[in-house]
C-alpha positions in Angstrom: -43.6 126.5 -36.3 -41.1 126.5 -39.2 -42.2 125.4 -42.5 -39.7 124.6 -45.3 -42.0 124.5 -48.2 -44.8 122.5 -46.7 -42.4 120.3 -44.4 -43.0 121.2 -40.8 -39.6 121.2 -39.1 -41.0 122.3 -35.7 -40.5 125.4 -33.4 -37.0 126.4 -33.5 -35.5 123.4 -35.3 -32.1 122.3 -34.7 -30.4 121.5 -38.0 -27.1 119.6 -38.7 -24.9 121.6 -40.9 -23.6 120.0 -44.2 -19.8 119.3 -43.3 -17.4 117.8 -45.6 -16.2 114.4 -44.7 -18.5 114.8 -41.6 -22.0 114.8 -42.2 -22.2 111.4 -43.7 -25.0 108.8 -43.1 -23.4 107.2 -40.0 -23.0 110.5 -38.4 -26.3 112.0 -39.5 -28.1 108.8 -37.9 -26.4 109.5 -34.6 -27.4 113.2 -34.6 -30.9 112.4 -35.7 -31.2 109.8 -32.7 -30.0 112.7 -30.5 -32.6 115.3 -31.5 -31.5 116.8 -34.7 -34.7 117.9 -36.4 -33.2 118.5 -40.0 -29.9 116.9 -41.3 -28.1 117.7 -44.5 -25.6 115.7 -46.5 -22.1 116.6 -47.3 -21.9 119.3 -50.0 -21.8 117.6 -53.4 -20.2 119.0 -56.4 -22.4 119.4 -59.3 -19.6 119.0 -61.7 -18.6 115.7 -59.9 -22.4 114.4 -60.0 -22.8 115.1 -63.7 -19.6 113.3 -64.5 -20.6 110.4 -62.3 -17.5 110.9 -60.1 -17.8 108.1 -57.3 -17.2 110.3 -54.3 -19.9 112.6 -55.4 -22.5 109.8 -56.3 -21.8 108.1 -52.9 -22.9 111.1 -51.1 -26.2 111.0 -52.6 -27.1 107.9 -50.0 -29.9 108.9 -47.7 -32.1 106.6 -45.5 -35.5 106.8 -44.3 -34.7 107.2 -40.8 -33.0 110.7 -41.4 -36.0 112.5 -42.8 -36.4 115.2 -43.4 -33.0 115.3 -45.0 -31.6 117.8 -47.4 -28.9 117.1 -50.0 -26.5 120.1 -50.5 -24.9 120.9 -53.9 -22.5 123.4 -55.2 -21.4 124.9 -58.3 -21.6 128.1 -60.4 -22.4 126.9 -64.0 -26.2 126.9 -64.7 -26.4 123.8 -66.9 -24.4 121.6 -64.7 -26.5 122.7 -61.7 -29.6 121.9 -63.2 -28.4 118.6 -64.4 -27.4 117.8 -60.9 -30.7 119.0 -59.7 -32.3 116.1 -61.8 -29.8 113.4 -60.4 -30.3 114.6 -56.8 -34.1 114.6 -57.0 -33.9 111.0 -58.1 -32.3 110.1 -54.7 -35.6 111.1 -53.0 -34.6 114.0 -50.5 -37.0 116.1 -48.9 -35.0 119.4 -49.6 -32.4 120.6 -52.2 -29.8 122.9 -50.5 -27.6 125.2 -52.6 -24.2 126.0 -51.0 -23.4 129.6 -51.5 -21.2 129.7 -48.4 -18.1 127.5 -48.5 -15.1 129.5 -48.2 -12.6 126.9 -49.1 -10.0 128.3 -52.0 -10.6 125.4 -54.4 -14.4 126.0 -54.5 -14.3 129.7 -54.3 -11.8 129.9 -57.2 -14.3 128.2 -59.4 -16.8 130.9 -58.5 -19.0 128.4 -56.5 -19.6 128.5 -52.6 -18.6 131.7 -51.1 -17.2 132.7 -54.5 -20.7 133.5 -55.9 -21.0 136.3 -53.2 -18.9 138.4 -55.8 -21.8 138.0 -58.1 -25.3 138.3 -56.4 -27.3 138.4 -59.7 -25.8 135.1 -60.7 -26.6 133.8 -57.2 -30.1 134.9 -57.6 -30.5 133.6 -61.1 -29.1 130.2 -60.4 -31.4 129.7 -57.6 -34.5 130.8 -59.6 -33.6 128.5 -62.4 -33.1 125.7 -59.8 -36.4 126.3 -58.3 -38.2 126.2 -61.5 -36.4 122.9 -62.5 -37.6 120.9 -59.3 -40.9 120.3 -57.2 -38.7 119.9 -54.1 -38.3 122.9 -51.8 -35.1 124.7 -52.6 -32.9 126.3 -49.7 -29.9 128.3 -49.6 -26.8 128.3 -47.1 -24.7 131.4 -47.4 -22.4 133.9 -45.6 -23.0 137.6 -44.7 -21.0 138.5 -47.7 -17.6 138.3 -49.3 -16.0 140.9 -46.9 -17.0 143.3 -44.4 -17.5 146.1 -47.1 -19.7 143.9 -49.4 -22.3 142.9 -46.7 -25.7 143.1 -48.4 -27.6 140.1 -46.8 -30.8 141.6 -46.0 -31.2 142.6 -49.8 -29.7 139.2 -50.8 -32.0 137.1 -48.7 -35.1 139.0 -50.0 -34.1 138.4 -53.6 -33.6 134.6 -53.0 -37.0 134.5 -51.3 -38.6 136.3 -54.2 -37.3 133.8 -56.8 -38.7 130.8 -54.6 -36.1 129.9 -52.1 -37.9 128.2 -49.3 -35.5 128.9 -46.3 -32.1 130.4 -45.8 -29.2 129.4 -43.3 -26.7 132.2 -42.9 -23.3 131.7 -41.4 -22.4 135.1 -39.4 -19.0 135.4 -40.9 -17.9 136.8 -44.3 -15.8 134.7 -46.8 -12.8 136.9 -45.9 -13.1 135.9 -42.1 -13.1 132.2 -43.2 -13.6 130.6 -39.6 -11.6 133.3 -37.7 -13.0 135.8 -35.2 -16.5 135.6 -33.9 -19.7 135.1 -35.6 -21.9 138.1 -35.9 -25.5 137.3 -35.6 -26.8 140.9 -35.9 -27.0 140.9 -39.6 -28.9 137.8 -39.5 -31.4 139.2 -37.2 -31.8 142.2 -39.6 -32.7 139.7 -42.4 -35.3 138.2 -40.0 -36.4 141.6 -39.0 -37.3 142.6 -42.6 -40.8 142.9 -42.8 -41.1 141.4 -46.4 -39.4 138.1 -45.2 -41.7 135.3 -44.5 -39.4 132.1 -45.0 -37.5 130.7 -42.2 -34.2 132.3 -41.3 -31.7 130.0 -39.7 -28.5 131.1 -37.9 -25.1 129.3 -38.1 -21.7 129.9 -36.6 -20.5 129.7 -32.9 -23.7 127.9 -31.6 -21.5 126.0 -29.4 -23.6 125.7 -26.0 -27.2 125.4 -25.1 -27.0 129.2 -23.8 -25.7 130.3 -27.4 -28.7 128.5 -29.1 -31.2 130.1 -26.6 -29.6 133.6 -27.4 -30.1 133.0 -31.0 -33.7 132.2 -30.6 -34.7 134.7 -27.9 -32.3 137.7 -28.3 -31.9 137.4 -32.1 -35.3 136.1 -32.9 -34.2 133.5 -35.6 -36.3 130.5 -36.6 -33.6 127.8 -36.0 -30.1 127.1 -35.3 -27.7 125.2 -37.7 -25.2 123.2 -35.7 -21.8 122.5 -37.1 -18.5 122.2 -35.3 -20.1 121.7 -31.8 -21.6 118.4 -33.0 -18.5 116.9 -34.5 -17.8 113.8 -32.3 -20.4 115.0 -29.8 -24.1 114.1 -31.4 -25.3 114.7 -28.0 -25.3 118.3 -28.4 -28.7 118.4 -30.0 -30.2 116.6 -26.9 -28.4 119.0 -24.5 -30.0 122.2 -26.3 -33.3 120.6 -26.2 -33.0 119.8 -22.7 -32.0 123.3 -21.7 -34.8 124.7 -23.6 -37.3 122.6 -21.7 -35.9 122.9 -18.2 -33.5 125.7 -18.1 -31.0 123.3 -16.8 -28.1 121.6 -18.2 -28.6 117.6 -18.5 -26.1 115.1 -17.5 -23.3 114.7 -20.1 -23.1 111.1 -21.6 -21.5 108.5 -19.9 -18.2 106.7 -20.8 -20.5 103.8 -21.7 -22.8 105.8 -23.9 -19.5 107.5 -25.7 -17.9 104.1 -26.4 -21.2 102.7 -27.7 -21.6 105.5 -29.9 -18.1 105.5 -31.1 -18.6 101.7 -31.8 -21.8 102.2 -33.6 -20.4 105.1 -35.8 -17.3 103.1 -36.8 -19.3 100.1 -37.7 -21.9 102.0 -39.6 -19.1 103.8 -41.4 -17.4 100.5 -42.3 -20.8 99.1 -43.6 -21.4 102.2 -45.7 -17.9 103.0 -47.2 -15.9 100.0 -46.5 -13.0 99.1 -44.0 -10.3 101.4 -45.1 -12.4 104.5 -45.5 -14.7 103.8 -42.7 -11.6 103.5 -40.3 -10.0 106.7 -41.7 -12.9 108.9 -42.0 -14.3 108.2 -38.3 -10.9 109.3 -36.8 -11.8 113.0 -36.7 -14.6 112.3 -34.2 -12.7 110.5 -31.4 -11.0 113.6 -29.7 -14.5 114.8 -28.9 -16.1 111.6 -28.0 -13.5 111.3 -25.4 -12.7 114.9 -24.6 -11.4 115.8 -21.0 -10.2 112.4 -19.8 -6.7 112.7 -18.2 -4.1 110.2 -19.4 -5.9 109.5 -22.4 -3.4 110.2 -25.0 -2.2 106.6 -25.7 -5.7 105.3 -26.3 -6.5 108.2 -28.6 -3.4 107.7 -30.6 -4.4 104.0 -31.0 -7.8 105.1 -32.3 -6.4 107.7 -34.7 -3.5 105.8 -36.0 -4.9 102.1 -36.4 -5.5 101.3 -40.1 -7.8 98.3 -39.2 -11.0 98.4 -37.3 -10.2 95.5 -34.9 -7.5 97.6 -33.4 -9.8 100.6 -33.0 -12.7 98.4 -31.5 -9.9 96.9 -29.2 -9.1 100.2 -28.1 -12.7 101.1 -27.3 -12.7 97.9 -25.2 -9.5 99.3 -23.1 -11.0 102.6 -22.6 -14.2 101.0 -21.2 -12.2 98.7 -18.9 -9.9 101.4 -17.7 -12.1 104.6 -17.6 -15.5 103.0 -17.2 -16.3 104.7 -14.0 -14.9 108.2 -15.2 -17.5 111.0 -14.3 -17.8 113.7 -16.8 -18.8 117.2 -15.8 
């Protein structure tokens, strides 16, 4: 059993990773229904929050059916981070997560995200100050280090724990790698194997099959898996991992009917949440995976990803169900 503070998140929980323009309320709802144990919001700029930027504030929206849910924030300025903690806390999340891992240049250039891996003392002091500023459990998501020559993740994780961090999720790449190459889980296992560590250690990066999730649990001994890219347009990934854990077998992939229904609900929830234009635009990235592997599908996918009005996208879903309703996924 893994505990984040006093929140029981189960035995080897599956966590939905915070992903920009992906982990919004509609998608989190679908993943939760399919077995995600903990979900995280898209990362939110502390500077954006304290300036009341509309996009940042909108990301604070959470719903009861998502719990336990964590709101993730990033930044490198102490005052801004503390003020953002107060704003986040008022939204009523179960967890506050700090992003010390985003490798994107516009974030790193401000010393935030993975940029802070160049200044471990600041990373630790920021975490300590935020822990002291809230009664909610504070967790951290980070990477192995800035580059291969600066990997000190065992020491870093222990120091974060010692200042009150309640769980740590570690992506098995350095910032220098971005998303290239293979994730290395061995250093994450070394964090877990540290006799002084007692908080949950979650692994992230390349968990792209039920077998890989099982390997993370049984070979590397981690406390849970954080799922990112494998879930985009495929919320059933969580269900499939849990079925494999329970039976040792793969469950049937979702049918065409299930996929169309999920795509419909996803689009409708997105429109309800952020309006027609943004709802249509920001759901597009999921359709390739919703309907992956279907032969002669290009014209239908193009309708979904180029139509600017929801009526046209819903009509494309109808056409797909009519033409491919009996298609058997393998």
